[in-house]
C-alpha positions as CSV (number, residue, x, y, z in Angstrom):
1,M,95.8,-14.3,-26.8
2,R,95.4,-10.5,-27.4
3,V,98.7,-8.6,-27.5
4,Q,98.9,-4.9,-26.9
5,G,102.4,-3.1,-26.9
6,A,104.4,0.0,-27.3
7,R,108.0,1.0,-28.8
8,F,109.9,3.4,-26.9
9,A,112.4,5.5,-29.5
10,P,116.0,5.2,-28.2
11,S,117.6,8.4,-26.8
12,G,120.8,10.0,-27.5
13,A,123.2,8.1,-29.6
14,A,121.7,4.6,-28.6
15,T,120.9,2.4,-31.3
16,C,118.6,0.1,-29.5
17,C,114.9,0.8,-28.4
18,S,112.7,-0.5,-25.8
19,V,109.5,-2.4,-26.6
20,L,106.6,-2.9,-24.0
21,L,104.2,-5.7,-24.5
22,R,101.0,-6.5,-22.8
23,L,99.5,-9.8,-23.0
24,T,95.7,-10.2,-22.5
25,P,93.8,-13.1,-22.8
26,K,91.5,-12.8,-26.0
27,Q,88.2,-13.5,-24.4
28,V,88.5,-10.8,-21.9
29,A,89.5,-8.2,-24.5
30,E,86.5,-8.9,-26.7
31,S,84.3,-8.5,-23.7
32,R,85.4,-5.1,-22.8
33,F,85.1,-4.1,-26.4
34,L,81.5,-5.2,-26.6
35,A,80.6,-3.4,-23.5
36,M,82.2,-0.1,-24.7
37,N,80.1,-0.5,-28.0
38,K,76.9,-0.9,-26.0
39,Q,77.5,2.2,-24.2
40,I,78.3,4.2,-27.5
41,E,75.0,2.8,-29.1
42,K,73.1,3.7,-26.0
43,L,74.4,7.3,-25.9
44,A,73.7,7.6,-29.6
45,R,70.0,6.5,-29.1
46,E,69.5,9.0,-26.3
47,I,71.1,11.6,-28.4
48,E,68.5,10.8,-31.2
49,L,65.7,10.8,-29.0
50,R,66.6,14.0,-27.5
51,R,67.1,15.5,-31.2
52,R,63.5,14.2,-32.0
53,A,62.0,15.6,-28.8
54,E,63.7,18.9,-29.6
55,I,62.3,19.0,-33.2
56,E,58.8,18.0,-32.0
57,L,59.0,20.5,-29.3
58,I,60.0,23.0,-31.9
59,E,57.1,22.0,-34.1
60,Q,54.7,22.1,-31.3
61,R,55.8,25.6,-30.3
62,E,55.4,26.8,-33.8
63,W,52.0,25.2,-34.2
64,L,51.0,26.9,-31.1
65,R,52.3,30.1,-32.2
66,V,50.7,29.9,-35.6
67,T,47.4,28.9,-34.0
68,L,47.3,31.7,-31.4
69,A,48.3,34.1,-34.1
70,G,45.4,33.1,-36.3
71,I,42.6,32.8,-33.8
72,G,40.2,35.8,-33.7
73,D,40.5,36.2,-29.8
74,G,43.2,38.0,-28.1
75,V,45.6,35.7,-25.9
76,I,47.8,36.9,-23.2
77,A,50.2,34.3,-21.1
78,T,51.8,35.1,-17.8
79,D,54.1,33.4,-15.2
80,T,53.0,32.5,-11.7
81,H,53.9,36.3,-10.9
82,G,51.6,37.7,-13.3
83,I,54.4,38.9,-15.7
84,I,53.4,38.5,-19.3
85,T,55.2,36.1,-21.3
86,F,53.2,35.6,-24.4
87,L,50.9,38.2,-26.5
88,N,49.3,37.2,-29.8
89,P,48.7,39.7,-32.6
90,V,45.0,39.9,-31.9
91,A,46.0,41.0,-28.1
92,E,48.5,43.5,-29.7
93,T,45.4,45.0,-31.7
94,H,43.3,45.0,-28.8
95,T,45.4,46.5,-26.2
96,G,47.5,48.7,-28.5
97,W,50.7,47.3,-27.1
98,L,53.3,45.6,-29.2
99,R,54.5,42.2,-28.2
100,A,58.0,43.4,-27.7
101,E,56.8,46.3,-25.3
102,A,54.5,43.9,-23.4
103,L,56.7,40.9,-22.7
104,G,58.1,41.1,-19.2
105,Q,55.4,43.8,-18.0
106,P,52.9,43.1,-15.3
107,V,49.7,42.1,-16.7
108,E,47.7,45.0,-15.1
109,K,49.6,47.5,-17.2
110,I,48.8,45.9,-20.7
111,F,45.3,44.6,-19.8
112,R,43.6,47.6,-18.0
113,I,39.9,47.0,-17.5
114,V,37.0,49.2,-15.9
115,N,33.2,48.8,-15.4
116,D,31.6,50.7,-18.1
117,A,28.8,51.9,-15.8
118,T,30.7,53.0,-12.8
119,R,34.3,53.5,-14.5
120,S,35.7,52.0,-11.6
121,A,38.8,49.4,-11.8
122,V,37.7,45.7,-12.2
123,E,39.9,42.9,-10.7
124,N,42.1,41.5,-13.2
125,P,41.2,37.8,-13.8
126,V,44.8,36.7,-13.9
127,R,45.3,37.5,-10.3
128,R,42.2,35.5,-9.2
129,V,43.5,32.5,-11.5
130,L,46.9,32.6,-9.9
131,A,45.5,32.9,-6.4
132,D,42.8,30.2,-6.6
133,G,43.9,28.1,-9.4
134,I,40.4,28.1,-11.2
135,I,38.9,29.2,-14.5
136,V,37.5,32.9,-14.1
137,G,35.3,34.9,-16.2
138,L,34.7,38.5,-16.6
139,A,31.3,39.9,-15.5
140,N,29.4,42.0,-18.3
141,H,29.7,45.6,-18.9
142,T,33.6,45.4,-19.0
143,L,35.7,48.0,-20.9
144,L,39.3,47.5,-21.9
145,I,41.3,50.6,-21.8
146,R,43.7,50.4,-24.9
147,K,47.4,52.1,-24.7
148,D,46.1,55.1,-26.4
149,G,43.2,55.7,-24.0
150,S,40.4,54.3,-26.3
151,E,37.9,51.9,-25.2
152,L,36.6,48.4,-26.2
153,H,33.7,46.4,-24.8
154,I,35.3,42.8,-24.3
155,D,34.3,39.4,-23.0
156,D,37.1,37.2,-21.5
157,S,38.1,34.3,-19.3
158,G,41.2,33.4,-17.4
159,A,42.4,29.8,-16.7
160,P,45.5,28.1,-15.0
161,I,48.4,26.7,-17.1
162,R,49.8,23.5,-15.3
163,N,52.7,21.2,-16.3
164,A,52.4,17.4,-16.6
165,Q,52.7,16.9,-12.9
166,G,49.7,19.5,-12.3
167,V,51.9,22.2,-10.9
168,L,50.6,25.8,-11.6
169,I,53.2,27.4,-13.8
170,G,51.2,30.5,-15.2
171,A,47.9,31.7,-16.5
172,V,46.3,32.5,-19.8
173,L,43.7,35.2,-20.6
174,V,41.6,34.9,-23.6
175,F,39.3,37.8,-24.6
176,H,37.5,39.2,-27.5
177,D,36.0,42.5,-28.8
178,I,32.2,42.7,-28.4
179,T,31.7,46.3,-29.1
180,E,29.5,45.5,-32.1
181,R,27.5,42.9,-29.9
182,W,27.2,45.6,-27.3
183,R,26.0,48.2,-29.7
184,L,23.4,45.8,-31.2
185,E,22.3,44.9,-27.6
186,Q,21.9,48.6,-26.8
187,Q,19.7,49.1,-29.8
188,V,17.6,46.2,-29.0
189,S,17.1,47.3,-25.5
190,K,16.3,50.9,-26.7
191,R,13.8,49.6,-29.2
192,T,12.3,47.3,-26.6
193,A,11.9,50.2,-24.3
194,E,10.4,52.4,-27.0
195,L,7.8,49.7,-28.0
196,E,6.9,49.2,-24.3
197,D,6.5,53.0,-24.1
198,E,4.5,53.0,-27.2
199,H,2.4,50.1,-25.9
200,R,1.9,52.0,-22.6
201,R,0.8,55.0,-24.4
202,K,-1.5,53.2,-26.9
203,D,-3.1,51.6,-23.6
204,E,-3.4,55.2,-22.3
205,F,-4.9,56.3,-25.5
206,L,-7.5,53.8,-25.8
207,A,-8.6,54.6,-22.0
208,M,-8.8,58.0,-22.9
209,L,-10.7,57.5,-26.1
210,G,-13.2,55.5,-24.1
211,H,-13.5,58.6,-21.6
212,E,-13.7,61.2,-24.5
213,L,-16.5,59.2,-26.2
214,R,-18.4,58.5,-23.1
215,N,-18.6,62.3,-22.1
216,P,-20.3,63.5,-25.0
217,M,-22.5,60.4,-25.2
218,S,-23.6,61.0,-21.6
219,A,-24.3,64.6,-22.3
220,I,-26.5,63.6,-25.5
221,K,-28.4,60.9,-23.5
222,S,-29.2,63.4,-20.8
223,A,-30.3,66.0,-23.4
224,L,-32.6,63.4,-25.2
225,E,-34.0,62.4,-21.9
226,L,-34.8,65.9,-21.0
227,Q,-36.5,66.2,-24.4
228,R,-38.8,63.5,-23.4
229,A,-39.7,64.8,-20.0
230,P,-43.2,66.1,-19.7
231,Q,-41.9,69.0,-17.4
232,A,-39.3,70.3,-19.7
233,T,-39.8,74.0,-20.6
234,A,-39.5,75.7,-23.8
235,A,-35.9,77.1,-22.4
236,M,-34.8,73.7,-21.2
237,L,-35.6,72.2,-24.7
238,E,-33.7,75.0,-26.3
239,R,-30.6,74.3,-24.0
240,A,-30.8,70.6,-24.8
241,G,-30.9,71.3,-28.4
242,G,-27.6,73.3,-28.1
243,V,-26.1,70.4,-26.0
244,L,-27.0,68.0,-28.7
245,H,-25.6,70.1,-31.4
246,R,-22.3,70.9,-29.6
247,Q,-21.5,67.2,-28.4
248,V,-22.3,65.9,-32.0
249,R,-19.7,68.4,-33.3
250,H,-17.3,67.4,-30.7
251,L,-17.8,63.6,-31.7
252,T,-17.3,64.6,-35.3
253,R,-14.1,66.2,-34.5
254,L,-12.8,63.1,-32.5
255,V,-13.7,60.9,-35.3
256,D,-12.1,63.3,-37.9
257,E,-9.0,63.5,-35.9
258,L,-8.6,59.7,-35.9
259,L,-9.4,59.4,-39.6
260,D,-7.0,62.0,-40.6
261,L,-4.2,60.4,-38.7
262,S,-4.9,57.1,-40.3
263,R,-5.1,58.6,-43.8
264,I,-1.8,60.6,-43.3
265,S,0.0,57.8,-41.8
266,T,-0.8,55.5,-44.6
267,G,-0.2,58.0,-47.5
268,K,-3.8,57.9,-48.5
269,I,-4.4,61.6,-48.2
270,S,-3.9,63.9,-51.0
271,L,-3.5,67.6,-51.1
272,R,-5.4,70.0,-53.4
273,L,-2.8,72.6,-53.9
274,E,-3.4,76.1,-54.8
275,V,-1.8,79.5,-54.2
276,L,-3.1,80.9,-51.0
277,D,-2.7,84.0,-49.2
278,V,-1.4,83.3,-45.6
279,S,-3.6,86.1,-44.3
280,R,-6.6,84.1,-45.6
281,I,-5.5,81.0,-44.0
282,I,-5.1,82.9,-40.6
283,R,-8.5,84.4,-40.8
284,D,-10.2,81.2,-41.6
285,A,-8.2,79.4,-38.7
286,L,-9.1,82.1,-36.1
287,E,-12.7,81.8,-37.1
288,L,-12.4,77.9,-36.4
289,A,-10.6,78.6,-32.9
290,D,-12.8,81.6,-32.0
291,P,-15.5,79.5,-30.1
292,L,-13.0,78.0,-27.6
293,L,-11.0,81.5,-27.3
294,Q,-14.2,83.1,-26.3
295,E,-15.2,80.5,-24.1
296,K,-12.1,80.7,-21.9
297,R,-11.9,84.5,-22.3
298,H,-8.3,84.5,-24.0
299,R,-6.6,87.8,-25.2
300,L,-5.7,87.2,-28.6
301,V,-2.8,89.1,-30.1
302,V,-2.4,88.8,-33.9
303,E,0.9,90.3,-35.5
304,Q,0.8,89.6,-39.5
305,A,3.7,90.4,-41.8
306,A,3.0,93.9,-43.6
307,E,3.9,92.3,-46.9
308,A,1.5,89.8,-48.9
309,L,2.8,86.3,-48.4
310,Q,1.5,83.4,-50.4
311,V,2.2,79.7,-50.2
312,N,1.2,76.6,-52.2
313,G,-1.1,74.6,-50.1
314,D,-4.5,72.9,-49.4
315,L,-6.6,75.5,-47.9
316,H,-8.5,73.1,-45.9
317,R,-5.6,71.4,-44.5
318,L,-3.7,74.5,-43.6
319,I,-6.7,75.9,-41.8
320,Q,-6.8,72.6,-40.0
321,V,-3.1,72.9,-39.0
322,I,-3.1,76.5,-37.7
323,G,-6.6,76.0,-36.0
324,N,-5.5,72.9,-34.2
325,L,-2.5,74.7,-32.8
326,L,-4.7,77.6,-31.7
327,N,-7.3,75.1,-30.2
328,N,-4.2,73.5,-28.2
329,A,-3.2,76.8,-27.0
330,A,-6.6,77.7,-25.8
331,K,-7.2,74.2,-24.3
332,Y,-3.9,74.3,-22.4
333,T,-3.9,77.9,-21.0
334,Q,-5.8,78.8,-17.9
335,Q,-8.8,81.1,-18.3
336,D,-8.0,84.6,-19.0
337,G,-4.7,83.7,-20.7
338,T,-2.8,85.3,-23.7
339,I,-2.2,83.8,-27.0
340,H,0.0,85.3,-29.8
341,L,-0.3,84.4,-33.4
342,A,2.3,85.8,-35.7
343,T,3.3,85.5,-39.4
344,R,6.8,86.9,-40.8
345,R,9.0,86.1,-43.8
346,I,12.3,84.3,-43.3
347,G,14.2,84.1,-46.5
348,N,12.3,82.0,-49.0
349,D,9.8,80.9,-46.3
350,V,7.0,82.1,-44.1
351,Q,7.0,81.5,-40.3
352,I,3.7,81.1,-38.6
353,S,4.2,80.8,-34.9
354,V,1.5,80.2,-31.9
355,R,2.7,81.2,-28.5
356,D,0.7,81.1,-25.2
357,N,1.4,81.5,-21.4
358,G,-0.2,78.1,-20.5
359,M,0.7,75.1,-18.8
360,G,3.8,74.5,-20.8
361,I,5.7,71.1,-21.8
362,L,7.9,68.9,-19.7
363,P,11.4,69.0,-21.3
364,A,11.3,65.0,-21.5
365,L,8.2,65.4,-23.5
366,L,9.6,67.9,-26.0
367,P,11.3,65.4,-28.4
368,R,8.1,63.1,-28.6
369,V,5.4,66.0,-28.7
370,F,4.5,65.2,-32.4
371,D,4.5,61.6,-31.8
372,I,1.0,59.7,-32.1
373,F,-0.8,59.4,-28.7
374,T,1.7,61.5,-26.8
375,Q,-0.1,63.9,-24.2
376,S,1.4,65.7,-21.2
377,E,0.5,64.8,-17.6
378,R,-3.1,66.0,-17.0
379,A,-5.4,66.1,-14.1
380,L,-7.9,63.2,-13.4
381,A,-10.7,65.5,-14.6
382,R,-9.1,65.8,-18.1
383,S,-11.0,69.1,-18.5
384,E,-8.8,69.8,-21.6
385,G,-10.1,67.0,-23.6
386,G,-8.6,65.6,-26.6
387,L,-7.0,62.4,-28.0
388,G,-3.5,63.2,-28.4
389,V,-3.2,62.8,-32.1
390,G,-3.7,66.5,-33.1
391,L,-0.1,67.5,-33.3
392,A,0.9,64.3,-34.8
393,V,-1.7,65.3,-37.7
394,V,-0.1,69.0,-37.7
395,H,3.4,67.5,-38.1
396,R,2.7,65.2,-40.9
397,L,0.3,67.8,-42.8
398,V,3.2,70.5,-42.5
399,Q,5.7,67.8,-43.9
400,Q,3.4,67.0,-46.9
401,H,3.5,70.8,-47.7
402,G,7.2,70.6,-47.6
403,G,7.5,72.5,-44.4
404,T,8.6,71.9,-40.8
405,V,7.1,72.3,-37.3
406,A,9.1,73.0,-34.2
407,V,8.1,73.5,-30.6
408,S,9.8,74.9,-27.6
409,S,8.9,75.4,-23.8
410,E,10.8,76.5,-20.7
411,G,8.8,73.8,-18.9
412,P,5.8,73.4,-16.9
413,G,3.8,76.5,-16.2
414,M,6.1,78.4,-18.7
415,G,3.9,78.4,-22.0
416,S,4.9,77.0,-25.2
417,E,5.6,78.1,-28.8
418,F,4.9,76.3,-31.9
419,R,6.7,77.5,-35.2
420,I,5.6,76.4,-38.6
421,L,7.8,77.0,-41.7
422,L,6.3,76.8,-45.1
423,P,7.9,77.7,-48.4
424,L,6.8,80.8,-50.1
425,S,4.9,80.3,-53.3
426,Q,7.1,80.9,-56.4
427,T,4.1,80.9,-58.7
428,D,2.2,84.1,-60.0
429,A,-0.9,82.3,-60.4
430,A,-4.1,83.9,-59.6
431,M,-5.5,83.7,-56.1
432,V,-8.4,81.3,-55.6
433,P,-11.4,83.3,-54.5
434,M,-13.4,82.4,-51.5
435,S,-16.7,80.7,-52.0
436,P,-19.8,82.9,-51.5
437,A,-21.8,81.9,-48.4
438,S,-24.3,79.0,-49.1
439,A,-27.6,80.3,-49.7
440,V,-30.8,78.3,-48.6
441,P,-31.9,76.7,-51.8
442,G,-35.4,76.8,-53.2
443,R,-38.0,74.1,-52.9
444,R,-37.3,70.9,-54.7
445,K,-38.1,67.1,-54.5
446,I,-35.3,65.1,-53.0
447,L,-35.2,61.4,-52.2
448,V,-33.4,60.2,-49.2
449,V,-32.1,56.7,-49.0
450,D,-30.6,55.1,-46.0
451,D,-31.2,51.4,-44.5
452,N,-30.7,52.9,-41.1
453,E,-34.3,54.3,-40.6
454,D,-33.7,56.7,-37.8
455,A,-30.9,58.5,-40.0
456,A,-32.9,58.6,-43.2
457,T,-35.9,60.0,-41.1
458,M,-33.8,62.8,-39.5
459,V,-32.3,63.9,-42.9
460,A,-35.8,63.9,-44.6
461,E,-37.3,65.7,-41.5
462,L,-34.2,68.4,-41.9
463,L,-34.8,68.7,-45.5
464,R,-38.6,69.2,-45.2
465,A,-38.0,71.9,-42.5
466,L,-36.0,73.7,-45.1
467,G,-39.0,73.8,-47.5
468,N,-38.2,70.6,-49.6
469,D,-40.7,67.9,-50.7
470,V,-38.9,64.7,-49.4
471,V,-39.5,61.0,-49.9
472,I,-37.6,58.1,-48.3
473,A,-36.4,54.7,-49.3
474,F,-34.6,52.2,-47.4
475,A,-33.0,49.9,-49.9
476,G,-31.5,49.9,-53.4
477,K,-34.0,48.4,-55.7
478,E,-36.8,50.5,-53.6
479,A,-34.8,53.7,-54.4
480,I,-34.7,52.9,-58.1
481,A,-38.3,52.4,-58.2
482,V,-39.2,55.6,-56.2
483,V,-36.9,57.7,-58.6
484,E,-38.9,56.2,-61.7
485,R,-42.3,57.0,-60.1
486,E,-41.6,60.3,-58.2
487,N,-39.1,61.7,-60.4
488,P,-37.2,63.7,-58.0
489,S,-34.2,66.2,-58.8
490,V,-32.0,65.2,-56.1
491,V,-31.2,61.7,-54.6
492,V,-29.2,61.6,-51.1
493,L,-27.9,58.2,-51.2
494,D,-26.2,55.9,-48.5
495,I,-23.5,53.7,-49.8
496,G,-24.0,50.6,-47.5
497,L,-27.4,49.4,-48.4
498,P,-28.6,45.8,-47.8
499,D,-29.7,44.5,-51.2
500,M,-27.4,46.5,-53.7
501,D,-24.8,48.9,-52.6
502,G,-25.1,52.8,-53.4
503,Y,-22.7,52.5,-56.1
504,M,-25.0,50.0,-58.1
505,V,-27.9,52.0,-57.4
506,A,-26.0,55.1,-58.8
507,R,-25.0,53.3,-62.1
508,A,-28.4,52.0,-62.5
509,L,-30.0,55.5,-62.3
510,R,-27.3,57.0,-64.6
511,A,-27.9,54.4,-67.2
512,N,-31.6,55.4,-67.4
513,A,-31.7,57.9,-70.3
514,A,-35.0,59.3,-68.8
515,L,-33.1,60.8,-65.8
516,P,-30.4,63.1,-67.5
517,G,-30.6,66.0,-64.8
518,L,-30.7,63.7,-61.6
519,T,-28.4,64.9,-58.9
520,L,-26.8,62.1,-57.0
521,I,-25.2,62.8,-53.6
522,A,-23.4,60.2,-51.6
523,L,-24.0,60.5,-48.0
524,T,-22.0,57.9,-46.3
525,G,-19.6,57.0,-43.4
526,Y,-16.9,55.9,-45.9
527,G,-14.5,58.8,-46.4
528,Q,-11.1,57.2,-47.6
529,P,-9.8,58.5,-50.9
530,E,-10.7,55.1,-52.5
531,D,-14.3,55.5,-51.5
532,I,-14.4,59.1,-52.9
533,R,-12.9,57.8,-56.2
534,K,-15.5,54.9,-56.3
535,S,-18.4,57.5,-55.8
536,H,-17.0,59.5,-58.7
537,D,-16.5,56.4,-60.9
538,A,-20.1,55.3,-60.1
539,G,-21.7,58.5,-61.3
540,F,-22.2,60.6,-58.1
541,D,-22.1,64.2,-58.5
542,H,-20.9,64.9,-54.7
543,H,-19.7,62.9,-51.7
544,L,-20.6,64.0,-48.3
545,I,-19.2,62.0,-45.1
546,K,-21.4,61.3,-42.1
547,P,-22.1,63.2,-40.0
548,F,-22.5,65.7,-42.6
549,D,-22.4,69.4,-42.3
550,L,-25.6,71.1,-43.3
551,D,-23.8,74.1,-44.9
552,S,-22.0,71.6,-47.2
553,L,-25.4,70.1,-48.2
554,L,-27.2,73.6,-48.7
555,G,-24.3,74.9,-50.8
556,I,-24.6,71.9,-53.1
557,L,-28.4,72.1,-53.3
558,A,-27.8,75.9,-54.0
559,G,-25.5,75.1,-56.8
560,I,-28.2,73.3,-58.4
561,A,-30.7,75.1,-60.8
562,D,-34.4,74.2,-60.5
563,S,-34.1,72.5,-63.8
564,G,-31.2,70.3,-62.4
565,T,-28.5,72.0,-64.3
566,H,-25.3,72.2,-61.9
567,L,-24.0,75.6,-61.3
568,Q,-20.7,74.4,-59.7
569,P,-18.3,71.5,-60.6
570,R,-19.9,68.2,-61.3
571,F,-18.0,66.1,-58.5
572,T,-17.2,67.8,-55.2
573,P,-16.1,65.5,-52.2
574,S,-16.6,67.0,-48.7
């Protein structure tokens, strides 16, 4: 039996109290107590589970916050209305908006995007995600407009946020800055376009080279056929000879242009610098260009500075530069045009300008006019000719002289002007005198050595026509034997011989003490600086490059006394 009771205190002056007793059977009381205990324990367990869940949720939220703050991408989360509920630090940096400013704002206000090409607004991916409940990615060429108006190239995607029951409760936007990648892609795209353009121009150049070579070869073939024709008159033969001379000279110029560009591009050309009078360069360049100027009946206006101007330069190369510009002006100006050549001092430089009233240059072509293989659009007939490498040679030669070259043109049909700036000479060295005109040498015995029988025979006939005794050999060992037998005073020797090359022959002849006054002239198609150095080291006195210039050979022969004594420097590459 379980007893429960209570005592009531007396009221007033009463000395007795009331007692209330409740008697419950013991079994019933214990049952109720146990039930209450179970309720308390259950409640305690629920409280503990909730506490643990809250701790776990807090930890998860902290992990998510740290993770989203630490990743390299910007992250923006919104509710189902597109209102921003979360913004990580990277998103703050990319958008320019602080988290406190962005929370509660429509996503379009913080995440503004446009197409980088059209500048038109792009649909915000969050709206598409909320509308369709799908993952959405941005197209390429998207710009993010930051709070301060600056722009970022971005790549991004949006995805729906769903609860455990799969109900859509918001959207998350992940994006990253691809500005550097975009810049590299632009560089690759630009370089690819440049390479494609260079490849196209190279193909055009090769086609043009074939055209330029076939034209003179066709004329040469026709002239040769005419010379063989029994009906040919003396006048016809004379004209055929003129054609042969001009076309061979043209072919030589084409080959020289290609070789010059190759040497300059690979740094294999050296300048023989001396103090030069600019007026001398101009005079010699005008002589070089005069045939074409006369042929096209151009009016030439020359305005030279009143004061004497001197530069440090290679005479041959500077004549080549100015002559090239004059020839270009003559070629690309209609007949009876006007060409201006002027020199003047500008500070410590001398400016040499060539201006014409010819076909002009397209504005798009001006930045590339000094690039190799660059030519303007021409008629199919290509009457102007040329390989498109001359200006590249001009540009690089001027640079090697420490100068600059620029071009200007107002467009097609408006003519063009080329301006060269060269540093004035600061040296008081004496001017190098001009070489006297080559004289026709006296009679002498000459050995011509070449494995090409036609080439050897023609050189021999030419020298015989000038009054020399000439013998021929077609191989190296044969040449040595002929020298020992005939004792010539001059040997004109090819390098590429079948049994032993010209260098070996030269060394063998120099080793013969019985031939002290023998003059050795290399006549070869090898014209690189290394080839010329080898000639010098092998003992050659002179190095001529095929096809050789007759005046150069005559000048060499005139500089040798009958006794074999040299009247000019022992080694002269030409």
